[in-house]
All heavy atoms as an XYZ file, in Angstrom:
925
protein
N       0.826     -1.171     -0.028
C      -0.024      0.027      0.001
C       0.921      1.251     -0.033
O       1.833      1.309      0.778
C      -0.921     -0.011      1.242
C      -1.936     -0.976      1.206
S      -3.399     -0.614      2.194
C      -2.956     -1.263      3.746
N       0.587      2.193     -0.862
C       1.324      3.427     -0.847
C       1.177      4.196      0.479
O       0.201      4.158      1.184
C       0.668      4.294     -1.919
C       0.043      3.327     -2.780
C      -0.409      2.142     -1.929
N       2.215      4.794      0.942
C       2.336      5.641      2.115
C       2.371      7.032      1.764
O       3.234      7.374      0.941
C       3.510      5.237      3.017
C       3.507      3.798      3.530
C       4.724      3.577      4.411
O       5.804      4.060      4.133
N       4.523      2.725      5.362
N       1.654      7.854      2.430
C       1.729      9.286      2.165
C       2.122      9.970      3.552
O       1.303      9.986      4.466
C       0.271      9.847      1.728
S       0.356     11.574      1.251
N       3.361     10.287      3.661
C       3.933     10.917      4.923
C       3.753     12.327      4.726
O       4.386     13.021      3.859
C       5.370     10.451      5.108
C       5.461      8.940      5.095
C       5.956     11.079      6.386
C       6.825      8.372      4.797
N       3.078     12.972      5.683
C       2.767     14.433      5.679
C       3.453     15.068      6.835
O       3.097     14.820      7.996
C       1.221     14.621      5.848
C       0.740     16.014      5.800
C       0.745     16.680      4.600
C       0.385     16.714      6.863
C       0.325     18.006      4.530
C      -0.051     18.010      6.922
C      -0.120     18.680      5.658
N       4.466     15.876      6.469
C       5.232     16.596      7.551
C       4.791     18.064      7.613
O       4.537     18.702      6.547
C       6.757     16.575      7.200
C       7.256     15.066      7.290
C       8.788     15.032      7.162
N       9.229     13.632      7.261
C       9.307     12.737      6.243
N       9.019     13.113      5.062
N       9.683     11.526      6.501
N       4.649     18.510      8.856
C       4.078     19.865      9.091
C       4.530     20.439     10.349
O       5.079     19.747     11.226
C       2.573     19.823      9.035
C       1.992     18.985     10.166
C       1.457     19.579     11.299
C       1.979     17.587     10.152
C       0.937     18.875     12.357
C       1.453     16.878     11.185
C       0.986     17.510     12.335
O       0.536     16.740     13.407
N       4.322     21.700     10.575
C       4.602     22.389     11.830
C       3.395     22.333     12.708
O       2.279     22.762     12.280
C       5.127     23.790     11.642
C       6.338     23.905     10.931
N       7.560     23.713     11.598
C       6.728     24.156      9.715
C       8.618     23.913     10.812
N       8.100     24.186      9.586
N       3.489     21.879     13.955
C       2.317     21.757     14.820
C       1.774     23.125     15.148
O       0.516     23.258     15.475
C       2.664     21.065     16.103
C       2.866     19.568     15.913
C       2.929     18.807     17.289
C       4.156     19.103     18.053
N       4.315     18.216     19.285
N       2.530     24.214     15.099
C       1.974     25.530     15.375
C       1.244     26.151     14.216
O       0.597     27.117     14.360
C       3.128     26.477     15.875
C       4.216     26.653     14.874
O       4.313     25.836     13.972
O       5.028     27.601     14.979
N       1.301     25.492     13.070
C       0.657     25.951     11.840
C      -0.628     25.219     11.698
O      -1.686     25.839     11.262
C       1.477     25.723     10.570
O       2.732     26.443     10.784
C       0.830     26.288      9.367
N      -0.634     23.856     11.863
C      -1.879     23.026     11.656
C      -2.211     22.246     12.873
O      -1.307     21.653     13.521
C      -1.555     22.114     10.508
C      -1.398     22.674      9.105
C      -0.946     21.584      8.138
C      -2.722     23.271      8.608
N      -3.484     22.164     13.169
C      -3.917     21.314     14.331
C      -4.109     19.927     13.824
O      -4.126     19.598     12.637
C      -5.268     21.838     14.887
O      -6.293     21.614     13.893
N      -4.220     18.960     14.770
C      -4.387     17.570     14.425
C      -5.654     17.393     13.643
O      -5.763     16.614     12.676
C      -4.446     16.709     15.707
N      -6.777     18.174     13.954
C      -7.958     18.072     13.269
C      -7.803     18.555     11.761
O      -8.344     17.958     10.866
C      -9.054     18.974     13.910
C     -10.409     18.882     13.275
C     -11.460     19.755     13.995
O     -11.637     19.523     15.190
O     -12.041     20.593     13.293
N      -7.017     19.687     11.550
C      -6.798     20.180     10.254
C      -5.966     19.118      9.443
O      -6.276     18.968      8.259
C      -6.103     21.514     10.235
C      -6.930     22.629     10.797
C      -6.121     23.864     11.089
O      -5.056     23.740     11.746
O      -6.631     24.976     10.692
N      -5.021     18.546     10.086
C      -4.192     17.533      9.344
C      -5.018     16.327      8.899
O      -4.855     15.847      7.774
C      -3.006     17.091     10.251
C      -2.341     15.899      9.653
C      -2.027     18.222     10.442
N      -5.945     15.870      9.804
C      -6.878     14.852      9.488
C      -7.746     15.167      8.328
O      -7.993     14.388      7.410
C      -7.649     14.435     10.728
O      -8.529     13.404     10.415
N      -8.320     16.362      8.345
C      -9.235     16.833      7.277
C      -8.455     16.894      5.950
O      -8.964     16.533      4.905
C      -9.798     18.187      7.673
C     -10.939     18.574      6.747
C     -11.701     19.873      7.250
N     -10.990     20.886      7.904
C     -11.040     21.140      9.284
N     -11.851     20.383     10.005
N     -10.280     22.083      9.825
N      -7.158     17.403      5.968
C      -6.420     17.500      4.772
C      -6.181     16.159      4.257
O      -6.251     15.829      3.068
C      -5.117     18.237      5.058
C      -5.408     19.791      5.214
C      -4.097     18.048      3.907
C      -4.236     20.587      5.748
N      -5.794     15.212      5.128
C      -5.561     13.793      4.661
C      -6.774     13.156      4.088
O      -6.717     12.376      3.137
N      -8.010     13.487      4.572
C      -9.233     12.977      4.008
C      -9.307     13.348      2.551
O      -9.900     12.611      1.721
C     -10.368     13.481      4.795
C     -11.739     13.029      4.313
N     -12.216     11.777      4.444
C     -12.672     13.754      3.558
C     -13.421     11.710      3.898
N     -13.749     12.937      3.338
N      -8.881     14.591      2.196
C      -8.935     14.999      0.832
C      -7.724     14.535     -0.115
O      -7.933     14.311     -1.239
C      -8.923     16.565      0.726
C     -10.182     17.195      1.254
N     -11.299     17.189      0.522
C     -10.420     17.827      2.441
C     -12.322     17.827      1.297
N     -11.737     18.226      2.398
N      -6.562     14.414      0.548
C      -5.419     14.029     -0.194
C      -5.348     12.499     -0.538
O      -4.933     12.113     -1.637
C      -4.068     14.457      0.557
C      -4.026     15.958      0.494
C      -2.923     13.773     -0.108
C      -2.777     16.451      1.326
N      -5.828     11.649      0.397
C      -5.822     10.183      0.144
C      -6.420      9.778     -1.213
O      -5.824      8.997     -1.905
C      -6.330      9.474      1.341
C      -5.422      9.474      2.517
C      -6.046      8.879      3.784
N      -6.445      7.535      3.584
C      -7.589      7.015      4.093
N      -8.344      7.830      4.847
N      -8.049      5.843      3.831
N      -7.622     10.327     -1.567
C      -8.191      9.869     -2.867
C      -7.385     10.355     -4.032
O      -7.285      9.756     -5.067
C      -9.606     10.452     -2.894
C      -9.803     11.070     -1.603
C      -8.535     11.026     -0.802
N      -6.686     11.563     -3.860
C      -5.913     12.061     -4.961
C      -4.639     11.156     -5.187
O      -4.317     10.941     -6.376
C      -5.443     13.516     -4.623
C      -6.515     14.551     -4.437
C      -5.918     15.838     -4.022
C      -7.311     14.750     -5.791
N      -4.053     10.730     -4.144
C      -2.906      9.867     -4.221
C      -3.315      8.496     -4.810
O      -2.624      7.923     -5.605
C      -2.202      9.741     -2.831
C      -1.158      8.691     -2.871
C      -1.596     11.036     -2.387
N      -4.497      8.071     -4.363
C      -4.925      6.727     -4.848
C      -5.131      6.789     -6.375
O      -4.721      5.931     -7.101
C      -6.251      6.368     -4.199
N      -5.751      7.892     -6.878
C      -5.962      8.017     -8.282
C      -4.652      8.133     -9.026
O      -4.448      7.506    -10.081
C      -6.850      9.167     -8.619
N      -3.741      8.908     -8.533
C      -2.453      9.062     -9.084
C      -1.587      7.893     -9.113
O      -0.842      7.656    -10.094
C      -1.690     10.287     -8.423
N      -1.653      7.055     -8.074
C      -0.760      5.883     -8.011
C      -1.361      4.643     -8.629
O      -0.679      3.664     -8.811
C      -0.416      5.579     -6.481
N      -2.665      4.643     -8.915
C      -3.337      3.499     -9.500
C      -2.882      3.167    -10.820
O      -2.574      4.141    -11.622
C      -4.851      3.713     -9.549
O      -5.404      3.711     -8.242
N      -2.863      1.979    -11.168
C      -2.584      1.560    -12.551
C      -3.692      0.578    -12.984
O      -4.498      0.130    -12.112
C      -1.223      0.849    -12.707
O      -1.197     -0.395    -11.932
C      -0.101      1.688    -12.278
N      -3.770      0.224    -14.297
C      -4.770     -0.682    -14.680
C      -4.694     -2.009    -13.929
O      -5.685     -2.624    -13.532
C      -4.752     -0.875    -16.159
C      -5.876     -1.700    -16.747
C      -5.877     -1.716    -18.288
O      -5.630     -0.661    -18.848
O      -5.999     -2.850    -18.789
N      -3.447     -2.470    -13.709
C      -3.222     -3.713    -13.096
C      -3.392     -3.712    -11.576
O      -3.803     -4.660    -10.950
C      -1.741     -4.194    -13.403
C      -1.449     -5.573    -13.058
C      -0.182     -6.065    -13.602
N       0.941     -5.220    -13.242
C       2.088     -5.583    -12.805
N       2.375     -6.857    -12.676
N       3.113     -4.764    -12.555
N      -3.096     -2.491    -10.961
C      -3.195     -2.394     -9.462
C      -3.899     -1.059     -9.193
O      -3.313     -0.026     -9.017
C      -1.780     -2.275     -8.879
C      -1.887     -2.248     -7.301
C      -0.924     -3.525     -9.242
N      -5.300     -1.149     -9.119
C      -6.112      0.022     -8.769
C      -6.101      0.257     -7.250
O      -6.079     -0.729     -6.509
C      -7.452     -0.317     -9.333
C      -7.507     -1.797     -9.335
C      -6.125     -2.302     -9.547
N      -6.042      1.511     -6.799
C      -6.194      1.785     -5.391
C      -7.483      2.612     -5.120
O      -7.930      3.356     -5.975
C      -4.984      2.613     -4.983
C      -3.656      1.919     -5.012
C      -2.661      2.378     -5.840
C      -3.395      0.803     -4.264
C      -1.424      1.725     -5.856
C      -2.203      0.109     -4.242
C      -1.237      0.618     -5.087
N      -7.913      2.514     -3.913
C      -8.879      3.426     -3.333
C      -8.289      4.226     -2.225
O      -7.146      3.893     -1.827
C     -10.097      2.653     -2.842
O      -9.773      1.948     -1.599
C     -10.730      1.678     -3.875
N      -8.956      5.125     -1.693
C      -8.407      5.955     -0.624
C      -8.052      5.076      0.616
O      -7.207      5.365      1.453
C      -9.337      7.081     -0.194
C     -10.667      6.660      0.356
C     -11.571      7.830      0.627
O     -12.213      8.355     -0.349
O     -11.674      8.240      1.788
N      -8.812      4.004      0.810
C      -8.589      3.079      1.952
C      -7.207      2.442      1.819
O      -6.660      1.828      2.817
C      -9.722      2.058      2.101
C     -10.944      2.754      2.467
C     -12.099      1.704      2.586
C     -13.388      2.382      2.976
N     -14.493      1.473      3.099
N      -6.628      2.358      0.632
C      -5.321      1.681      0.322
C      -4.224      2.654      0.690
O      -3.038      2.209      0.656
C      -5.276      1.271     -1.064
C      -6.277      0.129     -1.451
O      -6.457     -0.727     -0.612
O      -6.940      0.319     -2.549
N      -4.402      3.903      0.863
C      -3.356      4.863      1.040
C      -3.126      5.045      2.534
O      -4.091      5.463      3.341
C      -3.728      6.253      0.414
C      -4.069      6.068     -1.062
C      -2.556      7.232      0.608
C      -2.992      5.338     -1.890
N      -1.980      4.811      3.028
C      -1.617      4.940      4.439
C      -1.225      6.411      4.685
O      -0.243      6.902      4.218
C      -0.445      3.986      4.787
C      -0.155      3.949      6.180
C       0.880      2.940      6.549
O       1.448      2.248      5.638
O       1.289      2.874      7.771
N      -2.097      7.113      5.437
C      -1.843      8.512      5.772
C      -1.077      8.541      7.032
O      -1.437      8.096      8.074
C      -3.177      9.176      5.946
C      -3.026     10.635      6.368
C      -3.448     11.180      7.529
C      -2.717     11.736      5.527
N      -3.210     12.493      7.555
C      -2.757     12.881      6.323
C      -2.172     11.873      4.224
C      -2.400     14.204      5.852
C      -1.903     13.131      3.756
C      -1.997     14.254      4.531
N       0.202      9.133      6.975
C       1.066      9.146      8.117
C       1.499     10.594      8.474
O       2.394     11.152      7.835
C       2.395      8.310      7.863
C       1.964      6.910      7.454
C       3.272      8.316      9.142
C       3.150      6.061      6.922
N       0.781     11.363      9.304
C       1.188     12.583      9.728
C       2.375     12.657     10.603
O       2.395     11.888     11.569
C      -0.042     13.229     10.343
C      -1.028     12.079     10.587
C      -0.476     10.934      9.920
N       3.389     13.439     10.359
C       4.500     13.540     11.173
C       4.875     15.009     11.432
O       5.414     15.657     10.455
C       5.783     12.862     10.458
C       5.695     11.335     10.448
C       6.966     10.651      9.949
O       7.903     11.379      9.656
O       7.015      9.459      9.907
N       4.545     15.481     12.540
C       4.943     16.902     12.792
C       6.464     17.069     12.947
O       7.135     16.143     13.315
C       4.257     17.216     14.190
C       4.033     15.888     14.817
C       3.899     14.821     13.676
N       6.941     18.173     12.420
C       8.358     18.499     12.546
C       8.708     18.588     14.068
O       7.907     19.010     14.877
C       8.731     19.844     12.016
C       8.643     19.819     10.469
C       7.822     20.781      9.781
C       9.452     19.023      9.638
C       7.795     20.780      8.409
C       9.453     19.040      8.308
C       8.571     20.013      7.644
O       8.541     20.024      6.315
N       9.989     18.298     14.404
C      10.437     18.467     15.773
C      10.556     19.948     16.043
O      10.801     20.757     15.084
C      11.803     17.791     15.971
C      11.631     16.262     16.038
O      10.671     15.738     16.536
N      12.537     15.633     15.478
N      10.498     20.405     17.265
C      10.650     21.822     17.618
C      11.972     22.362     17.119
O      12.999     21.763     17.223
C      10.572     21.898     19.166
C       9.834     20.663     19.547
C      10.161     19.617     18.551
N      11.948     23.491     16.457
C      13.163     24.124     15.923
C      13.565     23.533     14.575
O      14.545     24.102     14.016
N      12.843     22.590     13.990
C      13.233     22.137     12.716
C      12.975     23.120     11.616
O      12.055     23.964     11.724
C      12.448     20.896     12.353
N      13.924     23.194     10.658
C      13.702     24.089      9.540
C      13.208     23.340      8.334
O      13.243     22.074      8.323
C      14.994     24.787      9.270
O      15.993     23.904      8.858
N      12.842     24.062      7.400
C      12.378     23.397      6.124
C      11.119     24.010      5.602
O      10.698     25.136      6.167
N      10.486     23.477      4.594
C       9.342     24.031      4.049
C       8.058     23.929      4.988
O       8.193     23.113      5.927
C       8.967     23.355      2.655
C      10.057     23.639      1.615
C       8.777     21.912      2.842
N       7.119     24.651      4.771
C       5.946     24.673      5.622
C       5.347     23.227      5.830
O       5.023     22.901      6.882
C       4.908     25.685      5.032
C       3.720     25.940      5.982
C       4.169     26.741      7.180
O       5.104     27.538      7.096
O       3.449     26.622      8.251
N       5.124     22.653      4.672
C       4.600     21.255      4.699
C       5.432     20.522      3.638
O       5.903     21.063      2.699
C       3.096     21.101      4.371
C       2.263     21.796      5.461
C       2.814     21.791      3.091
N       5.566     19.196      3.880
C       6.222     18.384      2.886
C       5.482     17.051      2.879
O       5.024     16.526      3.838
C       7.671     18.096      3.319
N       5.353     16.471      1.664
C       4.742     15.214      1.446
C       5.679     14.239      0.825
O       6.287     14.486     -0.240
C       3.501     15.411      0.606
C       2.449     16.286      1.275
C       2.782     14.032      0.311
C       1.286     16.788      0.544
N       5.859     13.098      1.456
C       6.666     12.072      0.808
C       5.769     10.911      0.493
O       5.052     10.396      1.335
C       7.724     11.606      1.779
C       8.643     10.563      1.178
C       9.765     10.136      2.116
O      10.142     10.914      3.050
O      10.241      9.005      2.035
N       5.690     10.579     -0.747
C       4.878      9.410     -1.263
C       5.769      8.198     -1.476
O       6.705      8.319     -2.307
C       4.186      9.871     -2.513
C       3.330      8.807     -3.170
C       2.224      8.285     -2.181
C       2.620      9.349     -4.441
N       5.613      7.185     -0.708
C       6.378      5.957     -0.854
C       5.472      4.958     -1.509
O       4.417      4.625     -1.029
C       6.866      5.421      0.432
C       7.874      6.299      1.098
C       8.338      5.632      2.356
N       9.227      6.555      3.155
C       9.489      6.391      4.389
N       8.992      5.428      5.132
N      10.236      7.258      4.989
N       5.958      4.339     -2.585
C       5.160      3.276     -3.274
C       6.036      2.399     -4.044
O       7.256      2.700     -4.295
C       4.105      3.944     -4.172
O       3.278      2.873     -4.689
C       4.736      4.754     -5.318
N       5.587      1.262     -4.478
C       6.321      0.334     -5.263
C       6.513      0.845     -6.671
O       5.573      1.256     -7.343
C       5.691     -1.048     -5.233
C       5.656     -1.609     -3.818
C       6.460     -2.058     -6.129
C       4.874     -2.891     -3.629
N       7.774      0.803     -7.141
C       8.096      1.368     -8.463
C       7.836      0.479     -9.663
O       8.810      0.183    -10.377
N       6.643      0.030     -9.899
C       6.340     -0.712    -11.066
C       6.367      0.218    -12.248
O       6.141      1.492    -12.134
C       4.887     -1.246    -11.020
C       4.698     -2.364    -10.036
C       3.942     -2.175     -8.846
C       5.276     -3.553    -10.198
C       3.757     -3.180     -7.977
C       5.187     -4.589     -9.314
C       4.401     -4.411     -8.088
N       6.843     -0.198    -13.416
C       7.107      0.662    -14.534
C       5.885      1.486    -14.934
O       6.019      2.695    -15.272
C       7.444     -0.340    -15.725
C       8.038     -1.564    -14.998
C       7.228     -1.608    -13.624
N       4.708      0.852    -14.821
C       3.384      1.683    -15.215
C       3.204      2.812    -14.271
O       2.781      3.943    -14.614
C       2.199      0.742    -15.161
C       2.280     -0.499    -16.048
C       2.924     -1.742    -15.342
O       3.283     -1.657    -14.247
O       3.048     -2.712    -16.082
N       3.466      2.520    -12.978
C       3.278      3.593    -11.979
C       4.324      4.689    -12.078
O       4.124      5.899    -11.958
C       3.367      2.975    -10.583
C       3.000      4.034     -9.475
C       2.708      3.415     -8.170
N       1.605      2.443     -8.221
C       1.658      1.175     -7.724
N       2.713      0.776     -7.084
N       0.632      0.383     -7.868
N       5.650      4.328    -12.370
C       6.668      5.256    -12.588
C       6.356      6.162    -13.810
O       6.641      7.364    -13.748
C       8.013      4.537    -12.823
C       8.634      4.042    -11.482
C       9.978      3.563    -11.756
C      10.841      3.353    -10.482
N      12.184      2.919    -10.743
N       5.876      5.558    -14.832
C       5.477      6.377    -15.979
C       4.341      7.300    -15.687
O       4.360      8.511    -16.008
C       5.045      5.407    -17.083
C       4.765      6.150    -18.368
C       4.375      5.181    -19.557
C       4.071      5.990    -20.817
N       3.590      5.103    -21.887
N       3.331      6.841    -14.937
C       2.191      7.671    -14.632
C       2.534      8.844    -13.655
O       2.093      9.855    -13.774
C       1.078      6.812    -14.033
C      -0.235      7.524    -13.817
C      -1.322      6.606    -13.387
C      -2.562      7.414    -13.047
N      -3.571      6.554    -12.409
N       3.418      8.489    -12.766
C       3.844      9.480    -11.772
C       5.245     10.074    -12.065
O       5.958     10.401    -11.122
C       3.825      8.882    -10.351
C       2.578      8.910     -9.622
C       2.615      8.153     -8.348
C       2.098     10.351     -9.310
N       5.520     10.230    -13.316
C       6.729     10.932    -13.772
C       6.600     12.401    -13.389
O       5.696     12.826    -12.719
N       7.430     13.198    -13.956
C       7.430     14.641    -13.610
C       6.097     15.299    -13.865
O       5.528     15.922    -13.047
C       8.518     15.413    -14.338
C       8.576     16.811    -14.045
C       9.794     17.458    -14.554
N       9.867     18.896    -14.283
C      10.145     19.413    -13.000
N      10.399     18.602    -12.002
N      10.071     20.710    -12.807
N       5.490     15.003    -14.991
C       4.116     15.567    -15.358
C       3.077     15.155    -14.368
O       2.314     15.937    -13.982
N       3.019     13.853    -14.154
C       2.047     13.313    -13.139
C       2.275     13.839    -11.830
O       1.275     14.087    -11.098
N       3.539     13.952    -11.296
C       3.752     14.479     -9.980
C       3.407     15.891     -9.866
O       2.788     16.313     -8.866
C       5.239     14.216     -9.642
N       3.716     16.693    -10.881
C       3.343     18.104    -10.908
C       1.826     18.306    -10.849
O       1.272     19.121    -10.195
C       3.887     18.831    -12.101
C       5.373     19.086    -12.060
C       5.925     19.638    -13.391
C       5.702     20.064    -10.897
N       1.061     17.444    -11.619
C      -0.336     17.564    -11.642
C      -0.912     17.214    -10.230
O      -1.840     17.828     -9.714
C      -0.993     16.608    -12.679
N      -0.339     16.127     -9.592
C      -0.769     15.698     -8.256
C      -0.511     16.861     -7.291
O      -1.292     17.192     -6.382
C      -0.057     14.439     -7.846
C      -0.315     13.945     -6.378
C      -1.792     13.687     -6.179
C       0.547     12.684     -6.085
N       0.669     17.463     -7.363
C       1.042     18.589     -6.509
C      -0.002     19.735     -6.581
O      -0.490     20.312     -5.661
C       2.361     19.161     -6.834
C       2.866     20.278     -5.947
C       4.112     20.985     -6.611
N       4.623     21.939     -5.654
C       4.126     23.183     -5.621
N       3.123     23.532     -6.375
N       4.748     24.073     -4.762
N      -0.408     20.017     -7.818
C      -1.387     21.120     -8.013
C      -2.742     20.805     -7.402
O      -3.409     21.655     -6.772
C      -1.610     21.432     -9.526
C      -0.341     22.015    -10.160
C       0.113     23.319     -9.462
O      -0.794     24.207     -9.268
O       1.348     23.458     -9.180
N      -3.162     19.547     -7.475
C      -4.382     19.070     -6.897
C      -4.233     19.122     -5.325
O      -5.211     19.494     -4.603
C      -4.739     17.677     -7.350
C      -5.155     17.657     -8.760
C      -5.362     16.169     -9.208
C      -5.691     16.128    -10.693
N      -5.816     14.788    -11.238
N      -3.138     18.792     -4.846
C      -2.930     18.757     -3.364
C      -2.976     20.169     -2.762
O      -3.649     20.470     -1.857
C      -1.625     18.060     -3.047
C      -1.732     16.600     -3.206
C      -1.179     18.405     -1.658
C      -0.446     15.788     -3.130
N      -2.253     21.112     -3.453
C      -2.363     22.520     -2.951
C      -3.655     23.219     -3.039
O      -3.781     24.168     -2.386
C      -1.116     23.348     -3.476
C      -1.222     23.605     -4.950
C       0.252     22.787     -3.116
C      -0.239     24.567     -5.449
N      -4.493     22.621     -3.869
C      -5.862     23.189     -4.008
C      -6.836     22.584     -2.983
O      -8.027     23.076     -2.924
C      -6.375     22.907     -5.415
N      -6.399     21.672     -2.197
C      -7.235     20.970     -1.117
C      -7.696     22.056     -0.114
O      -6.845     22.870      0.309
C      -6.492     19.891     -0.429
C      -7.100     19.489      0.861
C      -6.359     18.668     -1.386
N      -8.969     22.078      0.177
C      -9.411     22.989      1.239
C      -8.614     22.911      2.521
O      -8.397     21.813      3.058
C     -10.870     22.606      1.447
C     -11.273     21.841      0.251
C      -9.964     21.174     -0.257
N      -8.181     24.062      2.947
C      -7.444     24.095      4.311
C      -5.974     23.760      4.154
O      -5.199     23.930      5.170
N      -5.490     23.479      2.891
C      -4.104     23.237      2.712
C      -3.338     24.529      2.890
O      -3.735     25.562      2.337
C      -3.747     22.589      1.410
C      -2.402     21.997      1.244
C      -2.203     20.710      1.632
C      -1.321     22.719      0.788
C      -0.958     20.146      1.537
C      -0.078     22.195      0.691
C       0.085     20.889      1.083
N      -2.215     24.594      3.644
C      -1.474     25.845      3.857
C      -0.987     26.418      2.488
O      -0.680     25.676      1.561
C      -0.324     25.442      4.762
C      -0.577     24.088      5.272
C      -1.610     23.504      4.330
N      -0.946     27.681      2.431
C      -0.515     28.394      1.300
C       1.012     28.111      1.109
O       1.762     28.127      2.092
C      -0.587     29.873      1.338
C      -0.033     30.630      0.255
N      -0.513     30.610     -1.010
C       1.186     31.350      0.233
C       0.305     31.358     -1.792
N       1.270     31.763     -1.107
N       1.448     27.688     -0.070
C       2.845     27.443     -0.401
C       3.187     28.192     -1.610
O       2.359     28.305     -2.535
C       3.206     25.908     -0.472
C       2.977     25.201      0.806
C       2.330     25.333     -1.631
N       4.388     28.652     -1.730
C       4.859     29.342     -2.955
C       4.875     28.300     -4.007
O       5.350     27.192     -3.853
C       6.323     29.771     -2.578
C       6.946     30.569     -3.776
O       7.007     29.981     -4.877
O       7.395     31.670     -3.623
N       4.363     28.680     -5.172
C       4.227     27.735     -6.258
C       5.521     27.167     -6.755
O       5.529     26.058     -7.277
C       3.605     28.579     -7.427
C       2.923     29.707     -6.728
C       3.748     30.046     -5.494
N       6.666     27.764     -6.461
C       7.948     27.260     -6.865
C       8.572     26.309     -5.819
O       9.634     25.717     -6.012
C       8.892     28.380     -7.218
O       9.184     29.134     -6.031
N       8.003     26.252     -4.622
C       8.505     25.423     -3.537
C       8.238     23.936     -3.710
O       7.084     23.593     -3.900
C       7.996     25.855     -2.221
O       8.262     27.230     -2.025
C       8.551     25.094     -1.040
N       9.202     23.154     -3.800
C       9.014     21.704     -3.903
C       8.534     21.135     -2.596
O       9.136     21.318     -1.577
C      10.389     21.045     -4.267
C      11.415     22.126     -3.848
C      10.692     23.374     -3.849
N       7.264     20.511     -2.598
C       6.683     19.934     -1.420
C       6.386     18.487     -1.553
O       5.958     17.875     -0.573
C       5.388     20.742     -1.000
C       4.343     20.608     -2.098
C       5.679     22.146     -0.665
C       2.912     20.860     -1.629
N       6.511     17.937     -2.708
C       6.156     16.576     -2.993
C       7.396     15.727     -3.439
O       8.068     16.134     -4.402
C       5.077     16.424     -4.028
C       4.629     15.031     -4.405
C       3.969     14.309     -3.245
C       3.632     15.164     -5.571
N       7.658     14.695     -2.691
C       8.730     13.776     -3.077
C       8.188     12.461     -3.268
O       7.420     11.963     -2.488
C       9.816     13.751     -1.974
C      10.591     15.000     -1.893
C      11.838     15.297     -2.469
C      10.279     16.204     -1.171
N      12.257     16.541     -2.163
C      11.312     17.160     -1.349
C       9.159     16.555     -0.397
C      11.264     18.438     -0.796
C       9.169     17.852      0.153
C      10.165     18.724     -0.042
N       8.663     11.743     -4.292
C       8.199     10.348     -4.506
C       9.363      9.424     -4.331
O      10.456      9.655     -4.921
C       7.609     10.191     -5.891
C       6.314     11.102     -6.094
C       7.172      8.720     -6.188
C       5.743     11.106     -7.416
N       9.195      8.466     -3.447
C      10.259      7.523     -3.107
C       9.726      6.167     -3.685
O       8.758      5.602     -3.231
C      10.444      7.442     -1.650
C      11.653      6.444     -1.282
C      11.817      6.400      0.172
O      10.901      6.378      1.000
N      13.055      6.399      0.664
N      10.499      5.640     -4.623
C      10.190      4.304     -5.220
C      10.830      3.246     -4.443
O      11.991      3.201     -4.154
C      10.632      4.283     -6.663
C      10.041      5.433     -7.453
C      10.657      6.455     -8.021
C       8.674      5.504     -7.951
N       9.842      7.233     -8.700
C       8.547      6.738     -8.692
C       7.548      4.707     -7.801
C       7.395      7.109     -9.303
C       6.394      5.182     -8.340
C       6.292      6.338     -9.079
N       9.999      2.212     -4.176
C      10.446      0.972     -3.573
C      10.708     -0.021     -4.616
O      10.013     -0.060     -5.687
C       9.399      0.417     -2.512
C       9.107      1.443     -1.431
C      10.299      1.729     -0.565
O      10.970      0.864     -0.104
N      10.561      2.973     -0.179
N      11.617     -0.994     -4.429
C      11.890     -2.007     -5.419
C      10.615     -2.893     -5.645
O      10.085     -3.502     -4.675
C      13.020     -2.848     -4.872
C      13.553     -3.929     -5.872
O      12.794     -4.257     -6.799
O      14.655     -4.342     -5.678
N      10.221     -3.109     -6.947
C       9.047     -3.923     -7.141
C       9.186     -5.404     -6.843
O       8.352     -6.200     -6.715
C       8.701     -3.664     -8.611
C      10.027     -3.279     -9.155
C      10.717     -2.471     -8.126
N      10.525     -5.776     -6.763
C      10.822     -7.195     -6.469
C      10.864     -7.569     -4.994
O      11.030     -8.677     -4.631
C      12.182     -7.610     -7.075
C      12.185     -7.496     -8.582
O      11.115     -7.706     -9.267
O      13.134     -7.149     -9.224
N      10.605     -6.532     -4.150
C      10.579     -6.824     -2.690
C       9.389     -7.713     -2.326
O       8.370     -7.622     -2.971
N       9.514     -8.500     -1.303
C       8.437     -9.352     -0.874
C       7.270     -8.588     -0.235
O       7.529     -7.590      0.404
C       8.958    -10.329      0.223
C       9.872    -11.419     -0.246
C      10.373    -12.283      0.740
C       9.241    -12.304     -1.372
N       6.115     -8.896     -0.494
C       4.834     -8.370     -0.012
C       4.017     -9.613      0.392
O       3.264    -10.119     -0.414
C       4.231     -7.480     -1.011
C       3.068     -6.699     -0.379
N       2.255     -5.918     -1.099
C       2.571     -6.667      0.882
C       1.282     -5.355     -0.357
N       1.550     -5.798      0.862
N       4.095     -9.960      1.613
C       3.470    -11.194      2.079
C       2.322    -10.913      3.022
O       2.478    -10.123      3.924
C       4.501    -12.169      2.771
C       5.600    -12.512      1.756
C       3.792    -13.416      3.234
C       6.764    -13.214      2.314
């Protein structure tokens, strides 16, 4: 199952806001990561909110998407697909304002040959 790790500052977003944002982002990630062979629903996306530690620097929010790097998924979530997903994410109600040039989405590919038992 794809993991969506959402990093944020606790003084900027409350737990309730993070949960509400996750409710909107999970279906977007499911649609973006789905392939014809492996379709996902929002229930398949693991939402992992991780607040920054006090004093941590970095962007206001950051999203790391971890998923298995099947060729079809890598093609779909290439630069164009990732940019489209980013645009949909920053349009989510309640999502903090981010500078359009700030990178906030990272995709981490896992080896498709790894065991999934």
